[in-house]
N, C-alpha and C positions, 0 to 999 in steps of 0.2 A: 689121492696122493697129496692134494693141497692141504687137507686136514693135518696130515702128518708133518708137512713142511711148516705149517703154522705152529704146531705144537713144538717142534724143534727150535723154531725161531724164538718163541716165548721162553723156552728153557735156556737157550743160549743167552738171551738178554738178561734173564734172572741171574744166571751164573756169572756173567760179566759184572753185574751190579754188586754181587756178593764179593767177588774177587777184588774189585776196585775198593770197596769199603774195607776189606781186610788189609789190603796193601797200604791204604792210607793210615790205618791204625798202626801198622808195623813200622812205618817210616817215622813215627814220632820219636823225639829224643827222650832217652831214658837216662836219668841221673842215678849213678851208683855211688855208694859210699856215704860218708857223713854229710850232714847239711852244710851249706856253704859257709855258715858263720863259724864252723869248727875248723875250717882249713880247706884242704884239697878235695875236689870232687872230680869225677871223670864222667864224660858223657859219651855215649855210643849210639851211632845211627845203625839201623838194621837195613842193609841193602840186599842181602842175599834173598830175602823173601820176595822182594820186588823182581829180582831176576827170575825166580821160579814162576811167579805169576806171568811174566812175559812169555816164558817157554810154554806154559800151559795154554795161554791165549793163542799162541802160534799153532799149537797142535789142534786146538778146537777149530780155528779158522780153516786149517787144511782139511780137517774132517768134514766140516760143514760144506766146503766147496766140493768135496768128492761126493757128497749126498745129492747135491744139485745136479 
């Protein structure tokens, strides 16, 4: 059983690394519209992806605790 727990732990850590990397990329500011020397631009932050990552992490933690 220890081998399986080790495997799940490694997979869980890899998954968290990937999700944190994707979330950090998703939270970068995006500039839409014409370049600033032409006039108005608008920037939008993407927060909903971060909320989804938090929900996924919660479900994984609860699942990993139930396996233990």
